[in-house]
C-alpha positions as CSV (number, residue, x, y, z in Angstrom):
1,M,-32.4,51.9,-3.4
2,K,-32.7,50.0,-6.6
3,L,-35.6,47.5,-6.6
4,Y,-36.4,44.7,-9.0
5,R,-39.8,45.0,-10.6
6,I,-42.2,42.1,-11.0
7,T,-45.8,42.0,-12.2
8,N,-48.5,41.8,-9.5
9,Q,-50.3,38.8,-11.1
10,E,-47.6,36.5,-12.6
11,G,-44.5,37.5,-10.6
12,L,-42.4,37.8,-13.7
13,F,-39.3,40.0,-13.7
14,L,-39.8,43.2,-15.7
15,R,-36.8,45.4,-15.0
16,D,-34.6,46.9,-12.3
17,D,-35.5,50.5,-11.6
18,F,-36.1,53.1,-9.0
19,T,-39.8,53.6,-9.9
20,W,-42.7,51.3,-10.7
21,E,-46.2,51.4,-12.1
22,E,-49.4,50.6,-10.2
23,H,-49.5,47.0,-11.5
24,E,-45.9,46.2,-10.4
25,I,-44.2,45.2,-7.2
26,G,-40.7,46.2,-6.2
27,L,-38.4,43.6,-4.5
28,D,-35.0,44.2,-3.0
29,V,-33.9,40.6,-3.8
30,V,-31.6,40.3,-6.8
31,P,-32.9,37.9,-9.5
32,A,-31.1,34.6,-9.7
33,Q,-28.5,34.5,-12.5
34,G,-28.9,32.0,-15.3
35,L,-32.7,32.1,-15.5
36,Y,-34.1,32.7,-18.9
37,Q,-37.2,34.5,-17.5
38,P,-36.9,35.1,-13.8
39,K,-40.1,34.7,-11.8
40,W,-40.7,35.4,-8.1
41,N,-42.7,32.6,-6.4
42,G,-43.1,34.5,-3.1
43,T,-39.9,33.3,-1.5
44,E,-37.3,32.9,-4.2
45,W,-36.6,33.5,-7.9
46,V,-37.4,30.5,-10.1
47,E,-37.5,29.8,-13.9
48,G,-40.7,31.5,-15.3
49,A,-40.4,30.4,-18.9
50,T,-42.6,27.5,-19.9
51,E,-40.5,26.8,-22.9
52,I,-36.9,27.9,-23.3
53,P,-35.9,28.6,-26.9
54,K,-33.1,26.6,-28.4
55,Q,-29.8,28.4,-28.5
56,Q,-28.4,29.3,-31.9
57,P,-25.1,27.7,-32.7
58,S,-22.3,30.1,-32.0
59,E,-19.9,31.3,-34.6
60,P,-16.6,29.3,-34.6
61,S,-13.7,31.1,-32.8
62,I,-10.7,32.3,-34.8
63,E,-8.7,29.4,-33.4
64,E,-11.4,26.9,-34.6
65,R,-11.5,28.4,-38.0
66,L,-7.7,28.4,-38.3
67,Q,-7.6,24.8,-37.2
68,A,-10.2,23.8,-39.8
69,L,-8.2,25.7,-42.5
70,E,-5.0,23.9,-41.5
71,Q,-6.8,20.6,-41.6
72,L,-8.1,21.3,-45.1
73,E,-4.6,22.3,-46.3
74,L,-3.1,19.2,-44.8
75,E,-5.7,17.0,-46.5
76,R,-5.1,18.8,-49.8
77,M,-1.3,18.3,-49.5
78,L,-1.8,14.6,-48.8
79,E,-3.8,14.2,-52.0
80,L,-1.0,15.5,-54.1
């Protein structure tokens, strides 16, 4: 059975594995999705990060880039 490893002291998620070290605990409860740093509080998974880093802006999609190019071309044509 695959278990989810947490640290003994802090309860922070380390990895999912079949083995663990002396300073780790194995849980059979899947960590909650969407948590930046899952932490086991004894009954459930909670957010363990004290500060969540800001997300980097994503690259524009091909559709967004094409739309921007079309807009630039339209503006250029209107200037003529």
